[in-house]
N, C-alpha and C positions, 0 to 999 in steps of 0.2 A: 436617429441613432439605432443601429441594429443591435438587438438583444442577443448576447452570447447564449449559445445552447449549453444546456447542462450535459455533463459527461454521460448521465443516464439516457439522454435522448440522442447521443451521437452513434453512428454506425461504427463498425470496427475499423473501416477505412478512415472515417473522420477522427477516430481516436488515435490511429497511427500517425496522421498528419499532425495532430495536436502535440503528441509526444515528441515528434521531431522538432516542431517549433519550440517547445519548452526546453528540450535539450540544448538547442542552439542558444537560447537566451541564457540558460544556466551556465553553459560554457563561457559566454561573454561576461556574465556576472562574476564568475570565479576568476577570470582573467583580470578583471578590474578590481578584484578584492572586495566586492560587495557581498559580504558573507550573509547577511539577513535575506537579501533578495535571492541568492543562491539557494538558501535553505527552504524558502517559500516555493521556488520553482521545483525543487527536488520532491517536496511534498505533493505538489500538483501532478508531477510525472507519476508518482506512487499511486495517486487516486486514479488517474486516467488508465494506468495498467490494470487496476482492480476491476474496472468496468469491462475489460476485455476478457476476464476470466468467468468461470461458471461457479457461482456460490454453492451449487449443489455437490461440487467436488470436495467441499470442506465439511467435515462432519463433527457435530458435538460429541465430546468425549475423547476425541483424538487429539494427539499432540503433533505439532509441527514445528521445525526449527525456524527461528526468526532470521530472515535474510539480513546480512550485515552484522549479526550479533552471534558469532559462533559459539556453540555449547549452551545457548539459551533457546528454550522451547516455549511454545504457547499452547496451553490446553484450552480447547474451545468449550464454553458452556453452552452458548447459543449463537445463532447467526441472525443478523439483521441486515438484509440487503447484501452489499459487498463488504460489510464489516463482521468480523468474528469477535465475539465478546467472551473474555475468560481471564485466565491468569498466566503470567510468566512463571516458567519453572527452570531453576538453575540448579543442576545437580538433582539433589532431593529436597530442595528448598522451594516451597510454592509461595509466590507472592500473595499477600492478603488483598492487595488492590485489584479490583476488577477494572479492565481496560478493554477498549475496542481498537482493533487493528485492521486496517484495509487488507483484504486477503491476498493482495500482491506482495505483501511482506512475509507470507507464510510459504515455506518451501514444501512442496509435495514430493514425498520420496518416489523416485523412479522405480 
């Protein structure tokens, strides 16, 4: 049985192929109403996208809007691979709970 490659070991081309495959599976799961499978596939897509980005583009101390959560920002305390660790900020309220988000969820201002 062939061992699946980790996203961190895949080339950009392989990641693009993986994302396409996952999107198709997610579309089918959504059509069939398999909500939990759809959610798992969406998370896998988010992770694969994170490995296509450069973690050096995300800086501790900076704030980034969270994709899919308008008006909610994320302030990075530190980076660990493709994960940014820090706190959510809504208005002037900073969450006390530290969490890690894949960098693909953080929007870089153009």
